[in-house]
C-alpha positions in Angstrom: 89.3 135.7 108.2 90.3 132.2 109.0 91.8 133.0 112.4 88.8 135.0 113.4 86.5 132.0 112.9 88.5 129.6 115.1 89.2 130.8 118.6 91.4 127.8 119.5 93.8 128.4 116.6 93.8 132.2 117.4 94.7 131.4 121.0 97.6 129.1 119.8 98.7 131.8 117.4 98.7 134.5 120.0 100.7 132.3 122.5 103.3 130.9 120.1 102.9 132.2 116.6 102.3 130.3 113.4 105.1 127.8 114.2 103.3 126.7 117.4 100.1 126.1 115.5 101.9 124.0 112.9 103.8 122.1 115.5 100.6 121.3 117.4 98.9 120.0 114.2 102.0 117.8 113.4 101.9 116.4 116.9 98.2 115.7 116.6 98.7 114.0 113.3 101.6 111.8 114.5 99.7 110.8 117.6 96.5 109.9 115.8 98.2 108.1 112.8 98.5 104.9 114.7 94.9 104.8 116.0 93.2 102.8 113.2 96.1 100.3 112.7 96.3 99.7 116.4 92.6 99.2 116.6 92.7 96.7 113.8 95.5 94.8 115.4 93.7 94.7 118.8 90.5 93.4 117.1 92.6 90.8 115.3 94.0 89.6 118.6 90.7 89.4 120.4 87.9 88.6 117.9 87.3 85.2 116.2 87.1 85.6 112.4 83.4 84.9 112.3 82.7 87.8 114.7 85.3 90.3 113.5 83.3 92.1 110.8 80.3 92.9 113.0 82.3 94.1 116.0 84.7 96.1 113.8 81.7 98.0 112.3 80.6 98.8 115.8 84.0 99.9 116.9 84.7 102.1 113.9 81.2 103.4 113.8 81.6 104.5 117.4 84.1 107.2 116.3 81.5 108.7 114.0 78.8 108.5 116.7 81.2 110.2 119.1 81.6 113.1 116.7 77.9 113.4 116.3 77.4 113.6 120.0 80.3 115.9 120.7 79.2 118.6 118.3 76.0 119.7 120.1 77.6 119.0 123.5 80.5 121.3 122.5 78.0 124.1 121.7 76.4 123.8 125.2 79.8 123.7 126.9 81.1 126.7 125.0 78.1 128.8 126.1 79.0 128.4 129.8 80.9 131.1 131.8 84.2 129.3 131.2 83.6 129.5 127.5 85.3 127.5 124.7 88.2 126.4 127.0 85.7 124.1 128.9 85.5 122.0 125.7 89.2 121.0 126.2 88.9 120.5 129.9 85.8 118.3 129.6 87.2 116.2 126.7 90.5 115.8 128.5 88.8 114.7 131.6 86.7 112.2 129.7 89.6 110.8 127.8 91.7 110.6 131.0 88.9 108.6 132.7 88.7 106.4 129.6 92.5 105.8 129.8 92.1 104.7 133.4 89.4 102.2 132.5 91.5 100.8 129.7 94.6 100.6 132.0 92.7 98.3 134.5 90.5 96.3 132.1 92.2 96.0 128.8 95.0 93.7 127.5 96.8 93.1 124.3 95.5 89.5 123.9 93.3 87.1 125.8 96.4 85.3 127.1 97.5 88.5 128.8 94.1 89.5 130.3 93.9 89.2 134.1 90.1 88.9 134.4 89.0 86.7 131.5 87.6 83.3 132.4 89.3 80.1 131.1 86.4 79.1 129.0 86.2 82.4 127.2 90.0 82.6 126.6 89.9 79.0 125.3 87.0 79.9 122.9 88.8 82.9 121.5 92.2 81.2 121.2 90.7 78.1 119.5 88.7 80.2 117.1 91.8 82.3 116.2 94.0 79.2 115.8 91.5 77.2 113.7 91.4 79.9 111.0 94.1 78.0 109.1 97.6 78.9 108.0 98.4 82.5 107.1 98.1 83.5 103.5 101.4 83.4 101.6 102.0 86.2 99.2 104.9 84.6 97.5 104.7 83.4 93.9 
């Protein structure tokens, strides 16, 4: 019953058996496990403390909005002549395009960014440095 309801899992099961399905789920989990910690680190490197909460809400809310948009779009794509496989091709193409944009326009910190103006870099670095000394958890 479960495999009949999910064509992508059925396809994986037919190609490689249950071990392939389990392996693909483990790889997905391992690759996505670092997503939220890495996002939080990136926000901490770029956003002044007084702006961090608002922008973090937008960033993390974007994941939920993406899911809301992807569901009906997936239904439309699945009804095409290519079928459910088009979902994976379309999402892979979209994510590959996103990776290209991030490669050219993103940086780990303002100091590493190639296109940021001096005034903006100085504003961010001053705001991050003026937040005081780090909190000590020693007794």
